[in-house]
N, C-alpha and C positions, 0 to 999 in steps of 0.2 A: 504494500500500500504506500507507494511513493507519494509524498506530499500530505499524507494524513496527519492531522494534528494529534499530538499526544495529550492525553488527559492528565490533569494535575495528579502528581504522585506516581504516575505510571512510568516504570523504568527508573525511578529515582534511586539514588544510592541510599543505603541504610542510614538510619539516624546516626549522626556523628556525636559521640559523647563529649567532645571538646567544645561543641557549640553551646551558646547560651540557651537556657530554657525560655520558652515564650513567656513574656511578661517579666523577665528577670530585671530588666532595666527599671521598669516602673516599681517593682518591689524594692530594689536597691534605693531608689529615691525616697520611698516611704520609710525605709529603715534609717536613712539619714535624718529624717524629720523626727521619727519616733525613737531616737537613740536613748540608751540607758544613761544613768548618771556616770557610770564608769567610762562608757564610750565617750561621753561629752568631755570628761576630764582628760582622758588620754588624748583625744583629738586636739584639745587645746595645746598639748605639749608636742604633738607630732606635726601639726599643720604648718604650712609656710616654711618648711625646711628648718624648723626650730631645733631639731635633734641633730647637731653636727652637720647640717647641710643635706641630710638625706631627705628625699622627697617621698612622702606617703600620700596615698589616696585612700578613701574609705568607702565601705560598702560596694565592693567591686564584684560584678558578676564574672565568674570564672567557670566555664562549662556549666554543670548542673548546680553549682553552689554560688553563694555570695560570701566573699571574704570580708571580715571586719576592716582590717587595715593592711595595705599592701605597699611594700617598697619594691618597685619593679627593678630598680637599679641593681639590687643584690638578690632579688628573688625571695624576699622574706614576707611571710604573712603573719600578722599578729592577730590572734583570735581572743576575744574576751568571753568567758563563760560564766553564766550564772548557775545557780543551784540545779536548774533543769538539765544541765549537762553532766551531772555527777555520775549517772549510770547510763548515759545515752549510748546505745550500741552503734549508732551510725557515725559517731565521731572518728573512730579508728579508720573506717572505710573512707570517710571524707578526707582525712589527713593523708592516707595512702594515695588517693587519687591526686590530691594537690602536689604531693611529693613527686608523683610520676610525671607531672607537668613541669617539673623543675623548680618548684617552690619549697622552701623550708618553712615549717609551721611552728610557731611558738604560741602556746596557750597560757593565758593567765586567768585567774579567777577574778571576778568583779571586785570582791572585797580586797584583793591584793592591790588593785589599782587605786581604790579609795583610801586604803590605810597605809600603803607603802609605795606610793607613786614613784619616789626617787629611786628606790631599789628596782622597780619594774623598768624604769627608763634606763638605768645603768645596765640591766640585763639585756634589754633590747639593743642598746648601743654596743655592748660586748659581742652580741651576735652579728650585728651589722659590720663590725670591724674584724670579723673572722676569729674571734677569741673563743667562741663556743661552736663546736662542730660535731660533737658526738651526741647521739640520742639520749634523752633522759627517760627515766621510768614513767610509766603511765601516759606516754605521748604528750607531755607538756612541751617538749621540743623534739621535733622530728626533722632532720635535715633532708634535703631533696635527694631523690634517687635519680641521678643523671646518667645518661648514656656517656660513653667516652667522648662524644662531641660536645657535651654540655648543653646549656640552654640555647635554643635557636641555632644549633649547628656549630656553635663555637667550641673551641677546646675548653676544658675546665679551667685552665689558667687565664682564659679571656672572659670567663663567665661573670666575674665580679667587676 
């Protein structure tokens, strides 16, 4: 049938898990407006390159997820967790997927940001500066699992 029009979805490639979910951008915008107190406080410290010149963005859609804070320059995601994350079975899978995309993930509890903000910022900065690179227990820090070519096809020495 030469010249026949293809119907929508016919012959289309399978769903790409690296693509954003439909509505993710709008959901990310809502999350920026409806932020928690801990997110508000941490964003005040990270925005505008306040943390040693590192640029962070917040509520970023990445594949099927929305990351709280992302420093693309070094591939670091900072996630803030409330008590609802204490036994959440999806967090390890989420972290593994983000690692497979070249992102290291650091998780902090909301109460840590509120009570020990300076220590949290010092820990984030140590990670950004490459002083923390090994995984921590219970997935509070999970470094990226990169191919030999690193993020975006660059060698690991060029990745940062």
